[in-house]
C-alpha positions as CSV (number, residue, x, y, z in Angstrom):
1,M,-80.7,9.3,72.6
2,L,-78.0,11.4,71.2
3,Y,-76.2,9.8,68.3
4,K,-72.6,11.0,67.6
5,F,-70.4,10.5,64.5
6,S,-67.7,9.3,66.8
7,N,-69.8,6.2,67.6
8,T,-68.1,3.6,65.4
9,Q,-70.9,1.0,66.0
10,L,-73.3,3.0,63.9
11,P,-73.8,2.1,60.2
12,R,-72.2,4.7,57.7
13,I,-74.2,6.7,55.1
14,V,-72.2,8.6,52.6
15,I,-74.0,11.2,50.5
16,I,-72.4,12.7,47.4
17,G,-73.7,16.0,46.6
18,G,-75.0,19.0,48.6
19,G,-77.9,20.1,46.4
20,F,-81.6,19.9,47.1
21,A,-81.6,16.1,47.5
22,G,-78.4,15.9,49.5
23,L,-79.2,18.8,51.8
24,T,-82.7,17.4,52.5
25,M,-81.2,14.0,53.6
26,V,-78.8,15.6,55.9
27,K,-81.4,17.5,57.6
28,K,-83.7,14.5,57.9
29,L,-80.9,12.2,59.1
30,N,-80.0,14.5,62.0
31,N,-79.9,12.4,65.3
32,L,-80.8,9.1,63.6
33,P,-78.8,5.9,64.3
34,Y,-76.3,6.5,61.4
35,R,-72.9,8.1,60.9
36,V,-73.4,10.4,57.9
37,T,-70.7,12.0,55.7
38,L,-71.7,14.6,53.2
39,I,-69.3,15.1,50.3
40,D,-69.4,18.1,47.9
41,K,-66.9,19.8,45.6
42,N,-68.1,23.1,47.0
43,N,-68.6,24.1,50.6
44,Y,-72.0,25.7,49.9
45,H,-75.5,24.9,48.9
46,N,-76.5,26.7,45.7
47,F,-80.2,27.7,45.2
48,Q,-80.3,27.1,41.4
49,P,-83.8,28.5,40.6
50,L,-82.5,32.1,41.2
51,M,-79.2,31.6,39.4
52,Y,-80.4,33.7,36.3
53,Q,-80.8,36.6,38.7
54,I,-77.1,36.6,39.4
55,A,-76.3,36.5,35.6
56,S,-78.6,39.4,35.0
57,S,-77.3,41.5,37.9
58,G,-80.3,41.1,40.1
59,L,-78.9,39.3,43.1
60,T,-75.5,38.7,44.7
61,A,-74.0,35.3,44.7
62,E,-73.8,35.3,48.4
63,S,-77.6,35.8,48.7
64,I,-78.5,32.4,47.1
65,A,-75.5,30.3,48.5
66,F,-75.4,28.8,52.0
67,P,-72.4,27.3,53.8
68,L,-72.9,23.6,54.2
69,R,-70.9,23.5,57.4
70,R,-73.2,26.1,58.9
71,K,-76.1,23.9,58.3
72,I,-74.7,20.6,59.5
73,G,-72.5,22.0,62.2
74,K,-75.2,21.4,64.8
75,Y,-75.9,17.9,63.7
76,P,-73.8,15.6,66.1
77,N,-73.9,12.5,63.8
78,I,-73.0,14.3,60.5
79,V,-69.8,15.5,59.1
80,F,-68.9,17.3,55.8
81,R,-65.9,16.7,53.5
82,L,-64.9,19.3,50.8
83,A,-63.7,17.0,48.0
84,E,-64.3,15.7,44.5
85,V,-65.3,12.0,44.1
86,T,-63.1,10.2,41.6
87,S,-64.5,6.7,41.7
88,I,-66.5,4.1,43.9
89,D,-64.9,0.9,45.0
90,K,-67.9,-1.4,45.4
91,Q,-65.8,-4.3,46.5
92,H,-64.3,-2.5,49.5
93,K,-67.3,-0.2,50.0
94,T,-65.1,2.9,49.6
95,V,-65.5,6.2,47.9
96,H,-62.3,7.5,46.4
97,T,-62.1,11.4,46.6
98,T,-59.4,14.1,46.3
99,A,-59.4,14.1,50.1
100,G,-58.7,10.5,50.5
101,E,-60.9,7.3,50.9
102,I,-64.2,7.4,52.7
103,P,-65.8,4.1,53.7
104,Y,-69.6,3.4,53.6
105,D,-72.3,0.9,54.4
106,Y,-74.9,2.9,52.3
107,L,-74.0,5.1,49.6
108,V,-76.3,7.9,48.1
109,I,-75.5,9.6,44.9
110,A,-77.2,13.0,44.6
111,T,-74.8,14.7,42.1
112,G,-77.4,16.2,40.1
113,A,-77.0,17.3,36.5
114,T,-74.6,19.1,34.2
115,T,-75.1,21.0,30.9
116,N,-75.6,18.7,28.0
117,F,-74.2,20.0,24.6
118,Y,-75.0,16.8,22.8
119,G,-71.5,16.3,21.5
120,N,-71.1,19.8,19.9
121,K,-67.7,21.1,20.8
122,N,-68.4,24.6,19.3
123,L,-71.3,25.1,21.5
124,E,-69.4,23.8,24.5
125,T,-66.5,26.1,24.1
126,K,-68.2,29.2,22.6
127,S,-71.5,29.6,24.5
128,L,-72.2,30.7,28.0
129,T,-73.9,28.3,30.4
130,L,-75.8,28.7,33.7
131,K,-75.4,25.6,36.0
132,S,-73.1,27.0,38.7
133,I,-72.4,30.3,40.6
134,P,-69.0,30.7,38.8
135,E,-70.8,30.4,35.4
136,A,-73.5,32.8,36.5
137,L,-70.7,35.4,37.5
138,T,-69.0,34.7,34.2
139,M,-72.2,35.4,32.3
140,R,-72.9,38.6,34.2
141,S,-69.4,40.0,33.4
142,A,-69.6,38.8,29.8
143,I,-73.1,40.6,29.3
144,L,-71.9,43.8,30.9
145,Q,-68.8,43.8,28.9
146,Q,-70.6,43.4,25.7
147,F,-72.5,46.6,26.5
148,E,-69.2,48.4,27.1
149,N,-67.9,47.0,23.8
150,A,-71.0,48.2,22.0
151,V,-70.4,51.8,23.4
152,I,-66.9,51.7,22.2
153,Q,-67.9,50.5,18.6
154,S,-71.1,52.3,18.2
155,A,-69.6,55.4,16.7
156,G,-68.2,53.5,13.8
157,K,-70.8,50.8,13.2
158,P,-74.4,51.2,12.1
159,E,-75.2,47.6,13.3
160,N,-74.0,46.5,16.7
161,Q,-73.6,42.7,17.0
162,H,-72.6,43.1,20.6
163,L,-76.3,43.7,21.6
164,N,-77.6,40.5,20.2
165,F,-78.4,37.9,22.8
166,I,-79.6,34.5,21.9
167,I,-80.9,32.0,24.6
168,V,-81.2,28.4,23.4
169,G,-83.7,26.4,25.4
170,G,-87.2,27.5,26.3
171,G,-87.4,25.8,29.6
172,P,-87.9,27.8,33.0
173,T,-84.2,29.0,33.0
174,G,-84.3,30.2,29.4
175,V,-87.6,31.9,29.8
176,E,-86.7,33.7,33.1
177,L,-83.3,34.8,31.7
178,A,-84.9,36.1,28.5
179,G,-87.4,38.1,30.5
180,A,-84.5,39.5,32.7
181,L,-82.5,40.6,29.7
182,A,-85.6,42.2,28.2
183,E,-86.0,44.3,31.3
184,I,-82.4,45.3,31.2
185,K,-83.0,46.5,27.7
186,K,-86.0,48.5,28.8
187,N,-84.8,50.0,32.1
188,V,-81.0,49.8,32.3
189,L,-79.7,50.6,28.9
190,P,-81.5,53.9,28.5
191,A,-80.2,55.1,31.9
192,D,-76.6,53.8,31.9
193,Y,-75.7,53.7,28.2
194,R,-77.1,56.9,26.6
195,E,-74.8,56.4,23.7
196,L,-76.7,53.3,22.6
197,D,-80.0,52.9,21.0
198,P,-81.9,50.3,23.1
199,A,-83.9,49.3,20.0
200,K,-80.7,47.7,18.6
201,M,-80.6,45.2,21.5
202,E,-82.2,42.0,20.5
203,V,-83.1,39.1,22.8
204,H,-83.9,35.8,21.0
205,L,-85.3,32.7,22.7
206,V,-84.9,29.5,20.6
207,E,-86.8,26.4,21.4
208,G,-86.8,23.1,19.6
209,S,-90.4,22.1,20.5
210,G,-93.6,23.7,19.6
211,R,-93.9,25.8,22.7
212,V,-91.9,27.5,25.5
213,L,-92.1,25.8,29.0
214,P,-92.9,22.4,27.3
215,T,-93.0,20.7,30.7
216,M,-95.8,23.0,31.9
217,S,-99.4,23.3,30.9
218,E,-100.3,24.6,27.4
219,K,-102.1,27.6,29.0
220,S,-99.0,28.5,30.9
221,S,-96.9,28.1,27.7
222,R,-99.2,30.4,25.8
223,L,-99.1,33.0,28.5
224,A,-95.3,32.9,28.9
225,K,-94.9,33.4,25.2
226,K,-97.3,36.3,25.2
227,Y,-95.3,37.9,28.1
228,L,-92.1,37.4,26.4
229,E,-93.3,39.1,23.1
230,Q,-94.8,41.9,25.2
231,L,-91.3,42.5,26.5
232,G,-89.9,42.4,23.0
233,V,-88.2,38.9,23.1
234,K,-88.2,37.2,19.7
235,V,-89.4,33.7,20.3
236,W,-88.4,31.0,17.8
237,L,-90.3,27.7,18.1
238,N,-89.7,24.4,16.4
239,T,-86.2,25.6,15.8
240,L,-83.3,23.3,16.1
241,V,-79.7,24.4,16.5
242,N,-77.0,22.9,14.3
243,D,-73.8,24.7,15.3
244,Y,-72.3,28.0,16.5
245,T,-69.4,29.7,14.8
246,G,-68.8,32.3,17.5
247,H,-70.5,35.0,15.4
248,E,-73.5,33.1,13.9
249,L,-76.0,30.5,15.3
250,L,-76.5,28.0,12.5
251,L,-79.9,26.3,12.5
252,K,-81.0,22.9,11.2
253,D,-83.0,24.4,8.4
254,G,-80.0,26.1,6.9
255,S,-80.7,29.7,8.2
256,S,-78.7,31.5,10.7
257,I,-78.9,34.2,13.4
258,A,-76.1,36.7,13.9
259,A,-75.0,36.1,17.5
260,E,-72.0,37.4,19.5
261,N,-73.7,36.0,22.7
262,V,-75.2,32.6,22.8
263,I,-76.5,31.2,26.1
264,W,-77.0,27.6,26.2
265,T,-79.9,26.2,28.5
266,A,-81.2,23.6,26.2
267,G,-80.2,20.4,27.9
268,V,-78.8,18.6,30.9
269,K,-77.2,15.2,31.6
270,G,-76.5,13.3,34.8
271,A,-73.2,13.9,36.6
272,T,-72.3,10.2,36.9
273,I,-69.4,8.7,38.9
274,N,-66.9,6.0,37.8
275,G,-67.6,2.7,39.3
276,I,-71.4,2.6,38.9
277,N,-72.9,-0.4,37.0
278,P,-72.7,0.6,33.4
279,D,-75.9,-1.3,32.7
280,A,-77.7,1.2,34.9
281,I,-76.5,4.2,33.0
282,T,-79.3,5.2,30.6
283,K,-80.4,8.1,28.3
284,G,-79.1,11.4,29.3
285,N,-76.4,9.9,31.6
286,R,-79.1,9.2,34.3
287,I,-79.0,6.3,36.6
288,L,-81.7,3.7,36.6
289,V,-83.2,3.0,40.1
290,D,-85.9,0.9,41.5
291,G,-89.0,2.1,43.3
292,F,-86.8,2.5,46.5
293,N,-84.2,4.7,44.7
294,Q,-81.7,1.8,44.8
295,I,-79.5,1.6,41.7
296,I,-80.4,-1.3,39.5
297,G,-77.8,-4.1,39.8
298,E,-76.2,-2.4,42.9
299,E,-76.3,-3.3,46.6
300,N,-76.8,-0.5,49.1
301,I,-76.1,2.1,46.6
302,Y,-78.9,4.8,45.8
303,A,-79.4,7.7,43.5
304,I,-81.9,10.5,44.0
305,G,-82.6,13.8,42.4
306,D,-81.7,14.7,38.8
307,I,-79.3,11.9,38.4
308,A,-81.9,9.2,39.1
309,L,-84.3,7.8,36.6
310,M,-87.1,5.9,38.2
311,Q,-89.6,4.0,36.0
312,A,-91.4,2.3,38.9
313,D,-93.7,5.3,39.6
314,G,-96.8,4.4,37.4
315,A,-97.6,8.1,36.9
316,Y,-94.1,8.8,35.5
317,P,-93.1,5.8,33.4
318,N,-90.3,7.8,31.7
319,G,-88.9,9.2,34.8
320,H,-89.7,12.3,37.0
321,P,-89.0,15.8,35.9
322,G,-85.8,17.4,36.9
323,V,-87.1,19.8,39.5
324,A,-86.3,20.4,43.2
325,Q,-89.5,18.9,44.6
326,V,-88.7,15.5,43.1
327,A,-85.3,15.6,44.7
328,M,-86.5,16.6,48.1
329,Q,-89.4,14.2,48.2
330,Q,-87.1,11.3,47.1
331,A,-84.6,12.3,49.9
332,D,-87.5,12.3,52.4
333,N,-88.6,8.8,51.2
334,L,-85.1,7.4,51.4
335,V,-84.6,8.7,54.9
336,S,-87.8,7.2,55.9
337,N,-86.7,3.8,54.4
338,F,-83.4,4.0,56.3
339,K,-85.5,4.3,59.5
340,R,-87.3,1.3,58.3
341,I,-84.2,-0.7,57.5
342,H,-82.9,0.1,61.1
343,N,-86.2,-1.1,62.6
344,N,-86.4,-4.2,60.3
345,K,-89.5,-2.9,58.6
346,T,-90.7,-3.2,55.0
347,Q,-89.5,-0.2,52.9
348,Q,-92.0,2.0,51.0
349,S,-91.8,2.8,47.3
350,F,-91.5,6.3,46.2
351,I,-94.5,8.1,44.8
352,Y,-94.1,11.7,43.5
353,R,-96.8,14.2,44.6
354,N,-96.7,17.0,42.2
355,K,-97.3,20.3,44.0
356,G,-97.2,22.4,41.0
357,N,-94.7,24.3,38.7
358,M,-94.0,28.0,38.2
359,A,-91.8,30.4,36.1
360,T,-91.5,34.1,36.0
361,V,-91.1,36.3,32.9
362,G,-90.3,39.6,34.5
363,R,-92.1,42.2,36.6
364,H,-95.8,41.4,37.1
365,R,-95.5,38.5,34.7
366,A,-95.4,34.9,35.9
367,V,-97.2,31.5,35.2
368,V,-98.2,29.0,37.9
369,D,-99.4,25.4,37.3
370,L,-101.2,23.9,40.3
371,P,-102.4,20.2,40.1
372,F,-105.8,21.2,38.9
373,Y,-105.5,24.9,37.8
374,S,-103.1,27.1,35.9
375,F,-103.0,30.9,35.9
376,G,-100.7,33.9,35.3
377,G,-100.2,37.6,35.7
378,Y,-99.7,39.8,38.8
379,F,-100.9,37.3,41.4
380,A,-98.8,34.5,39.9
381,W,-95.8,36.7,40.1
382,Y,-96.2,37.5,43.8
383,I,-96.7,33.8,44.5
384,W,-93.5,33.1,42.6
385,M,-91.6,35.6,44.6
386,F,-93.0,34.3,48.0
387,I,-92.4,30.7,47.2
388,H,-88.8,31.2,46.1
389,L,-88.1,33.6,48.9
390,M,-89.2,31.2,51.6
391,S,-87.4,28.2,49.9
392,L,-84.0,29.9,50.4
393,V,-81.8,28.3,53.0
394,G,-81.2,30.5,55.9
395,F,-82.9,33.6,57.3
396,R,-80.0,35.8,56.3
397,N,-80.4,34.8,52.6
398,R,-84.2,35.4,52.7
399,F,-83.6,38.8,54.3
400,M,-80.9,39.8,51.7
401,V,-83.0,38.8,48.8
402,F,-86.1,40.4,50.1
403,I,-84.3,43.7,50.5
404,I,-82.6,43.6,47.0
405,W,-86.0,42.6,45.4
406,M,-87.7,45.5,47.1
407,W,-85.1,48.0,45.9
408,N,-85.3,46.6,42.4
409,Y,-89.0,46.9,42.5
410,I,-89.1,50.5,43.7
411,T,-86.2,51.8,41.5
412,Y,-86.5,49.6,38.4
413,D,-82.8,49.1,38.8
414,R,-80.5,46.2,38.8
415,A,-77.8,47.5,41.1
416,L,-75.3,44.8,40.9
417,R,-74.0,45.7,37.5
418,I,-70.3,45.0,38.3
419,I,-67.6,43.5,36.2
420,I,-65.4,41.8,38.8
421,N,-63.4,39.8,36.2
422,K,-63.2,40.7,32.6
423,Y,-64.2,37.9,30.3
424,P,-63.4,38.9,26.7
425,K,-65.0,36.5,24.3
426,E,-61.7,34.9,23.3
427,E,-61.1,34.1,26.9
428,Y,-64.3,32.4,27.9
429,E,-64.3,30.5,24.6
430,H,-61.3,28.6,26.0
431,R,-62.4,28.1,29.5
432,Y,-62.5,24.3,28.8
């Protein structure tokens, strides 16, 4: 039987967010007995694990983004609305958006996470971030412009603060970006900026815990640190940030690092929505859910992905890690439960099956954690490339990324070093 959105007899499911969780739900709900509305403030799905490659001139923005309408256009029971959600009216079962009111019978919140500055306004306004494609493009332009500024000022200055890059946060994003910047120092600077001494470019990685990649195995952490140091990255462990002046990164121990360029990847918080039970909002702005991903204290309202905090999974009493696999598995389970609801069957609790984690630290350097084994090096790097390539949405994106990667591999060149819009420091400091 073909189910269509025009069939008003079908129950309505509204999904907020077109990330990994939302997009997985949409695909699984195709031709099921529900009317589905997907809402997102962007008209594209963004492949976040490769965002750092946009910022470091390795990939185009278009190669990791996929139009949502192109994906759902062939699904007869699903529609898309480009809008921002302002609030939820639980009494009338309505979602208030910038595009009007959208009624629901079941509501799924898959809004993901945003950057967490832990209340520090200087870091919020003066540092660069990497949670969206516009932010990645801003970072690319800011990095390239600092190189140009360094060329202009190098004749009159023995020390060049423009070439000092500090990444705060030693998770996968921070580690991968640090490796990419180190490779720019090694391969791009000598070729494109002959007036500059590459040795003056410094890449610092600051991590508050005792190791980089703290969510991965100790073996992978050691290997990642070794790879970073081989590339010339200065790794600061057990180092907490206190403040940022715009020119100096101030540390908790009273010391400081000269820094014109600070990139903040040290924390995230849930992107919550007005109208949710405030008692369900917990640490990090995440929403407490039960074993079925239903929000605590709410009826027919669910949360999945980075926004959700589930304590019912015995193996993860403090919640699941904020990775794509969790989001997609929760989406799968929730769709399965919607089928069960329709057939008056008992729902199944969510159990996360960890398939492994990985991170790359540059050419021929990567680490992979499998459930029972960890390894690094050449083979890990090839596996990282293959998994990320195949995880992209759409054949066109996979083909584009493959071609660009092959070109970069052969030429040692990051060919997308283009400043589309200029972002002087005084401008991007006031973007908020």
